[in-house]
C-alpha positions in Angstrom: 0.0 0.0 0.0 2.9 2.4 0.5 3.6 2.2 -3.2 0.3 3.4 -4.0 0.7 6.4 -1.5 4.1 7.3 -3.3 2.2 7.1 -6.6 -0.5 9.4 -5.5 2.1 12.0 -4.4 4.0 11.7 -7.4 1.1 12.0 -9.7 0.0 15.1 -7.8 3.3 16.9 -8.6 3.0 15.6 -12.2 -0.5 17.1 -12.7 0.5 20.4 -11.0 3.0 21.1 -13.7 1.5 23.2 -16.5 4.0 22.2 -19.0 3.2 18.5 -18.7 -0.3 19.1 -19.9 0.7 21.4 -22.8 3.8 19.8 -24.5 3.2 17.7 -27.5 6.2 15.5 -27.9 7.3 14.1 -31.2 6.1 10.7 -30.3 2.7 12.0 -29.3 2.5 13.8 -32.6 3.1 10.6 -34.4 0.2 9.0 -32.4 -2.0 11.9 -33.3 -1.3 11.5 -37.0 -1.8 7.6 -36.7 -5.1 8.2 -34.9 -6.3 10.5 -37.7 -5.8 7.7 -40.2 -7.6 5.3 -38.0 -10.5 7.5 -37.4 -12.3 5.4 -34.7 -12.0 3.9 -31.3 -13.9 0.8 -30.0 -14.7 0.6 -26.4 -16.3 -2.1 -24.3 -16.4 -2.1 -20.6 -18.9 -2.1 -17.6 -19.7 1.0 -15.6 -16.3 2.7 -15.8 -16.3 6.3 -16.8 -20.1 6.5 -16.9 -20.4 4.1 -19.9 -21.9 5.3 -23.1 -22.5 8.7 -21.9 -19.0 9.1 -20.7 -17.7 7.7 -23.8 -19.5 10.4 -25.9 -18.1 13.1 -23.6 -14.6 11.6 -24.0 -14.9 11.5 -27.8 -15.5 15.3 -27.7 -12.8 16.1 -25.3 -10.2 14.0 -27.0 -11.0 15.4 -30.4 -11.0 18.9 -29.1 -7.6 18.5 -27.4 -5.7 16.7 -30.1 -7.3 18.1 -33.3 -8.7 14.7 -34.3 -12.1 13.6 -35.7 -12.3 10.1 -34.0 -15.6 8.4 -33.6 -15.9 6.4 -30.3 -18.1 3.3 -30.5 -19.1 2.0 -27.0 -20.8 -1.4 -26.1 -21.5 -2.5 -22.5 -18.9 -5.3 -21.8 -18.5 -8.1 -19.3 -16.7 -8.2 -16.0 -12.9 -7.4 -16.3 -11.8 -11.1 -16.1 -14.2 -12.1 -18.6 -13.2 -9.3 -21.0 -9.5 -10.4 -20.5 -10.6 -14.0 -21.5 -12.4 -12.7 -24.6 -9.3 -10.7 -25.6 -7.1 -13.7 -25.2 -9.5 -15.8 -27.4 -9.7 -13.2 -30.1 -5.9 -12.9 -30.2 -5.6 -16.7 -30.5 -8.0 -16.5 -33.4 -6.2 -13.7 -35.1 -9.1 -11.4 -34.7 -8.9 -7.7 -33.5 -9.9 -7.1 -29.9 -13.5 -6.3 -29.3 -12.2 -3.2 -27.3 -9.2 -1.0 -28.0 -8.7 -0.4 -24.2 -8.8 -2.7 -21.3 -10.0 -1.3 -17.9 -9.3 -2.2 -14.3 -8.7 -5.9 -14.2 -5.0 -6.3 -15.3 -3.2 -8.9 -13.4 0.2 -10.8 -13.9 -1.6 -13.7 -15.5 -3.1 -11.6 -18.3 -0.6 -8.7 -18.7 1.1 -10.4 -21.6 -2.0 -9.6 -23.7 -1.2 -5.9 -23.7 1.2 -3.6 -25.5 4.4 -2.6 -23.7 4.3 1.2 -23.8 6.6 3.9 -22.1 3.9 6.4 -21.6 6.6 9.0 -20.7 7.2 9.2 -24.4 3.9 11.1 -24.5 3.8 12.7 -21.1 7.5 13.1 -20.2 6.8 14.0 -16.4 4.7 11.0 -15.8 6.1 9.2 -12.7 7.5 5.7 -13.5 5.5 4.3 -10.7 2.3 5.0 -12.6 3.3 2.2 -15.1 2.5 -1.3 -14.1 3.2 -4.9 -15.3 6.4 -3.9 -17.2 4.7 -0.9 -18.7 1.9 -3.0 -20.0 -0.6 -1.0 -17.9 -0.8 2.5 -16.6 -2.8 3.6 -13.5 -5.4 6.3 -14.0 -7.2 6.3 -10.8 -7.3 4.8 -7.1 -10.2 3.6 -5.2 -10.9 2.8 -1.3 -12.0 -0.7 -1.1 -14.5 -1.6 1.6 -18.1 -2.8 1.9 -21.2 -1.2 0.6 -24.7 -1.9 2.3 -28.3 -1.1 2.1 -29.0 1.6 4.8 -32.9 0.9 4.7 -32.2 -2.9 5.5 -29.2 -2.3 7.8 -29.1 0.8 9.9 -25.7 2.5 10.0 -25.2 1.7 13.7 -25.9 -2.1 13.0 -23.8 -2.3 9.9 -20.8 -4.6 9.9 -17.6 -2.6 11.0 -15.1 -5.4 10.5 -14.1 -8.3 8.5 -15.0 -10.4 11.6 -18.4 -8.8 11.7 -19.2 -10.1 8.3 -18.8 -13.6 9.5 -21.5 -13.4 12.2 -24.6 -15.7 11.7 -26.9 -12.8 11.1 -25.2 -12.0 7.8 -25.3 -15.5 6.3 -27.0 -15.4 3.0 -27.1 -11.7 2.9 -23.8 -11.0 1.3 -23.0 -10.5 -2.5 -19.2 -11.3 -3.1 -17.4 -9.7 -5.8 -16.5 -11.9 -8.8 -12.7 -11.1 -8.6 -11.0 -10.9 -5.2 -7.3 -11.2 -6.2 -6.6 -7.6 -5.4 -7.5 -8.3 -1.6 -4.1 -10.1 -1.1 -3.2 -7.2 1.2 -5.3 -9.0 3.9 -2.6 -11.6 4.1 -0.1 -9.0 5.4 1.3 -9.9 8.9 -0.2 -6.9 10.4 -3.8 -7.6 8.9 -4.9 -11.3 8.9 -1.7 -13.1 7.9 -1.5 -15.7 5.1 -3.6 -18.4 6.9 -5.8 -16.0 8.5 -6.7 -14.5 5.0 -7.3 -18.0 3.5 -9.6 -18.8 6.4 -11.5 -15.6 6.1 -12.2 -16.0 2.4 -13.3 -19.6 3.0 -15.7 -18.5 5.7 -16.9 -15.5 3.5 -17.7 -18.0 0.7 -20.0 -19.8 3.0 -21.7 -16.6 4.1 -22.3 -15.1 0.8 -25.4 -15.9 -1.3 -24.1 -15.0 -4.8 -21.6 -13.0 -6.8 -21.7 -9.4 -8.0 -19.7 -7.4 -10.4 -18.8 -3.6 -10.3 -21.5 -1.3 -11.5 -24.3 -3.3 -10.1 -25.2 -1.1 -7.0 -28.9 -1.5 -7.9 -28.8 -5.0 -6.7 -27.9 -3.5 -3.3 -30.4 -0.8 -3.4 -33.1 -3.3 -4.2 -32.2 -5.5 -1.3 -31.3 -8.5 -3.4 -27.8 -8.3 -1.6 -28.0 -6.1 1.5 -24.2 -6.2 1.6 -21.6 -6.2 -1.1 -18.1 -7.1 -0.2 -15.3 -6.6 -1.3 -17.0 -3.6 -3.2 -15.5 -1.7 -6.1 -14.7 1.4 -4.2 -16.4 4.0 -1.9 -17.0 6.1 -5.1 -19.9 4.0 -6.3 -21.9 4.2 -3.0 -21.4 7.9 -2.7 -22.4 8.4 -6.4 -25.6 6.5 -5.8 -26.2 8.3 -2.5 -26.4 11.6 -4.3 -29.0 10.0 -6.6 -31.0 9.0 -3.6 -30.0 5.4 -3.4 -30.1 3.9 0.3 -26.3 2.9 0.3 -23.7 3.2 3.0 -20.0 2.4 2.8 -17.7 1.0 5.5 -13.9 0.6 5.5 -13.2 -2.5 7.6 -11.4 -1.9 10.9 -8.7 -4.5 10.1 -7.4 -2.5 7.0 -8.5 -0.5 4.1 -7.4 -1.2 0.5 -6.3 1.4 -1.9 -6.9 -0.3 -5.3 -5.2 1.0 -8.4 -7.1 0.8 -11.8 -4.8 0.3 -14.8 -5.5 0.7 -18.4 -4.0 -1.3 -21.1 -4.2 -1.6 -24.8 -4.5 -5.1 -26.4 -1.8 -6.2 -28.7 -4.5 -7.0 -31.2 -6.2 -3.6 -30.9 -7.8 -2.4 -34.0 -7.0 1.2 -33.4 -3.9 1.4 -31.2 -3.1 5.0 -31.8 -6.6 6.3 -31.0 -6.4 4.2 -27.8 -3.0 5.8 -27.0 -4.5 9.2 -27.4 -7.5 8.5 -25.1 -5.2 6.9 -22.3 -2.9 10.0 -22.6 -5.8 12.2 -22.3 -7.0 10.5 -19.1 -3.6 11.0 -17.6 -3.8 14.8 -18.1 -5.2 17.2 -15.7 -8.2 17.7 -17.9 -8.7 14.0 -18.1 -8.2 13.5 -14.3 -10.9 16.1 -13.7 -13.2 14.1 -15.8 -12.4 11.0 -13.8 -13.0 13.0 -10.7 -16.2 14.3 -11.7 -17.5 10.8 -12.8 -16.2 9.1 -9.6 -16.4 11.9 -7.1 -13.7 9.7 -5.3 -10.0 9.2 -4.8 -8.1 10.1 -7.9 -4.5 10.0 -8.5 -3.8 13.6 -7.6 -5.8 13.5 -4.5 -4.4 14.7 -1.0 
């Protein structure tokens, strides 16, 4: 977790530098020209960046910033792990990827599917720590991981406050577990649960849970289908839905709070690799980070 704190601080300095947002490097100019020839960008993901509406906004902002006329095509996609499997299948079949950018679920096991890119060629002041998995991914936001719950069904003073609380008999059959929990490895740290403690916890959590959920499914919590979602996809989702009137609350477990990094990657079999690089570059600028902040109203890479 210390790495993420350093990344946040370094990114704050990067975004504070006016020159970083204004300079067009020779490498970036080549990408701009390549993107103009491609003319399009294909996107497929879940709720990230406000789905189709966000994609339309990003199309306008990217075109305005780089002088392009790209057409963004968006289609709702499966969960991150499922999308990675789809990209792998498409690559094996010699077909272009169904998305030019992969969001949020890059791990060691699927990182080989993505292009190795040194993003400092386009943004020279970008901290090296922002690049992940051998430069195959680049972080664009951070999230605070905890549990989301239905405040109509569970009063805040009765809500679980710890991992231990989640295992109490009263919550059996009332928990929706996230499809992917590999990012929760920090629970195995000696000062949290320890290796065996983490294994035991997830084994017991599996017995408590009544089903699985993916990010962007907060309506399933609001409706009461799953009164509790753990581990959730970040406090931003609960707070965003709260402002829309949804009965949601969020708790960081007493044992530990996780700071998750969301990386972006470009598949090796991307049909529009230059347009993809432009969008990712834009998301790493101050203007792009402001867009992420307005969408998430959550922890971003330059937050204090």
